[in-house]
C-alpha positions in Angstrom: 124.5 -158.6 88.4 125.9 -155.1 88.6 128.5 -154.2 86.0 131.7 -152.2 86.8 130.3 -149.2 84.8 127.1 -149.2 86.9 129.1 -149.5 90.2 131.4 -146.5 88.9 128.3 -144.4 87.8 126.7 -145.0 91.3 129.8 -144.2 93.3 130.3 -141.1 91.3 126.6 -140.0 91.8 126.9 -140.6 95.7 130.2 -138.6 95.8 128.5 -135.7 93.8 125.2 -135.8 95.9 127.1 -135.9 99.1 129.3 -133.0 98.0 126.4 -130.9 97.0 124.7 -131.5 100.3 127.8 -130.7 102.2 128.8 -127.6 100.1 125.3 -126.2 100.3 125.1 -126.7 104.2 128.8 -125.9 105.2 130.5 -124.3 102.4 133.3 -125.5 100.1 136.3 -124.4 102.3 134.7 -126.2 105.6 134.2 -129.4 103.6 137.1 -131.9 103.2 137.4 -134.8 100.8 137.2 -137.1 103.8 133.9 -135.4 104.7 132.4 -136.0 101.3 133.6 -139.7 101.2 132.2 -140.3 104.7 128.8 -138.7 103.8 128.8 -140.6 100.5 129.6 -144.0 102.2 132.7 -144.4 100.3 136.5 -144.3 101.3 138.4 -141.2 100.7 140.6 -143.1 98.4 137.4 -143.7 96.3 136.8 -140.2 96.0 140.3 -139.4 94.7 140.0 -142.4 92.2 137.0 -140.5 90.6 138.0 -136.9 91.1 141.6 -135.4 91.1 140.6 -132.6 93.6 137.8 -131.0 95.6 137.7 -128.2 93.1 136.9 -130.8 90.4 134.0 -132.2 92.6 132.8 -128.6 93.0 132.8 -127.9 89.3 130.6 -131.0 88.8 128.3 -129.9 91.6 128.2 -126.4 90.1 127.4 -127.6 86.6 124.6 -129.8 87.9 123.1 -127.2 90.1 123.4 -124.5 87.3 121.5 -127.0 85.0 118.8 -127.5 87.5 118.3 -123.7 88.1 118.2 -123.2 84.3 115.4 -125.8 84.0 113.3 -124.0 86.8 113.9 -120.6 85.2 113.0 -121.7 81.8 109.8 -123.4 83.1 108.7 -120.2 84.9 109.5 -118.1 81.9 107.7 -120.5 79.4 104.4 -119.9 81.4 104.5 -116.1 80.4 101.8 -114.8 78.2 104.2 -112.3 76.6 107.9 -111.8 76.1 107.8 -109.0 78.9 105.8 -111.6 81.2 108.2 -114.5 80.3 111.2 -112.1 81.3 109.5 -111.1 84.5 108.7 -114.8 85.5 112.1 -115.9 84.6 114.0 -113.1 86.3 111.9 -113.3 89.4 112.5 -117.0 89.7 116.2 -116.8 89.0 116.7 -114.1 91.5 114.6 -115.8 94.3 116.0 -119.3 93.7 119.8 -118.3 93.3 119.6 -116.2 96.4 117.8 -118.9 98.4 119.3 -121.5 100.7 119.2 -124.2 98.0 121.6 -122.6 95.4 123.2 -119.4 97.2 126.3 -120.9 98.7 127.4 -123.0 95.6 126.4 -120.8 92.8 127.1 -117.3 94.2 129.7 -117.7 96.9 132.0 -120.7 96.5 131.7 -121.5 92.8 133.0 -118.2 91.7 135.7 -118.1 94.3 137.0 -121.7 93.9 136.4 -122.3 90.2 137.7 -118.9 89.0 136.3 -116.3 86.6 136.8 -118.3 83.5 135.3 -121.5 84.5 132.3 -119.8 86.3 131.6 -117.8 83.2 132.0 -120.8 80.8 129.4 -122.8 82.8 127.0 -119.9 83.5 127.2 -118.8 79.7 126.4 -122.4 78.8 123.1 -122.3 80.6 122.1 -118.6 80.7 124.0 -117.0 78.0 121.0 -117.3 75.5 118.4 -116.0 78.0 117.8 -112.9 75.9 117.9 -114.6 72.6 114.8 -114.0 70.5 113.9 -117.7 69.9 110.3 -116.7 69.9 110.5 -113.3 68.3 108.8 -114.6 65.2 105.5 -115.2 67.3 105.8 -112.3 69.8 106.4 -108.6 68.8 109.3 -106.9 70.1 110.2 -103.2 69.5 113.9 -103.8 68.9 115.7 -105.6 66.0 116.7 -109.2 66.8 120.3 -107.9 66.8 119.6 -105.1 69.2 117.6 -107.5 71.5 120.4 -110.0 71.5 122.9 -107.3 72.2 121.1 -106.1 75.2 121.4 -109.5 76.7 125.0 -109.0 77.5 124.6 -105.9 79.9 121.4 -107.4 81.1 123.1 -110.6 82.1 125.6 -108.5 84.0 122.9 -106.7 85.6 121.3 -110.0 86.7 124.6 -111.3 88.1 124.8 -108.2 90.3 121.0 -108.4 91.2 121.7 -112.0 92.4 124.6 -111.0 94.7 122.4 -108.2 96.1 119.5 -110.5 96.7 121.8 -113.0 98.3 123.1 -110.4 100.9 119.7 -109.0 101.5 117.8 -109.5 104.8 114.6 -109.5 102.6 115.5 -111.7 99.5 112.2 -112.1 98.1 111.1 -108.5 98.3 114.5 -107.5 96.9 114.1 -110.0 94.1 110.7 -108.5 93.3 112.2 -104.9 93.4 115.1 -105.8 91.2 112.8 -107.6 88.7 110.6 -104.6 88.4 113.8 -102.5 87.8 115.0 -104.8 85.2 111.6 -104.6 83.3 111.8 -100.9 83.4 115.2 -101.2 81.7 114.0 -103.6 79.0 110.8 -101.6 78.2 112.3 -99.9 75.3 113.2 -103.1 73.7 110.2 -105.2 74.4 
């Protein structure tokens, strides 16, 4: 027998999955609450029962997609043979994926516009804010001090955000991602 909590969790998961699919395919603005309910197989009222607004649904979708992207980036970076190789792999994976069809619409276009700067930044920092931390600096040699290396993470984070937008609007996203990754590595060379 299915409990109330299990039915609730199942309904919320269906709503979020439907919203993610529709936001990715159509965009946030072109997707209505009724569309999400129909795609999830629930009444529009059920959507409003679990979420106050379409923006609240987007925030949940954005958070889940950012978490999934962070896992893929971390996995790629972990395969690196050195800090520089890890940064290269992680950056190339990040730029290629976030500018691709799976993530671009929600993470680069609709999320920042609909959620606003503060919410977008809060979620992004939660998953990518520590990307430049020296968690393995003890086992891998870097030229900069831990403090310098961590400080450079802030401007690099800004550069990565801009690079993602450049990739997303490029006709040659993969080539652009490779070019921008190469440029980032040149910027980081004095530190690594």
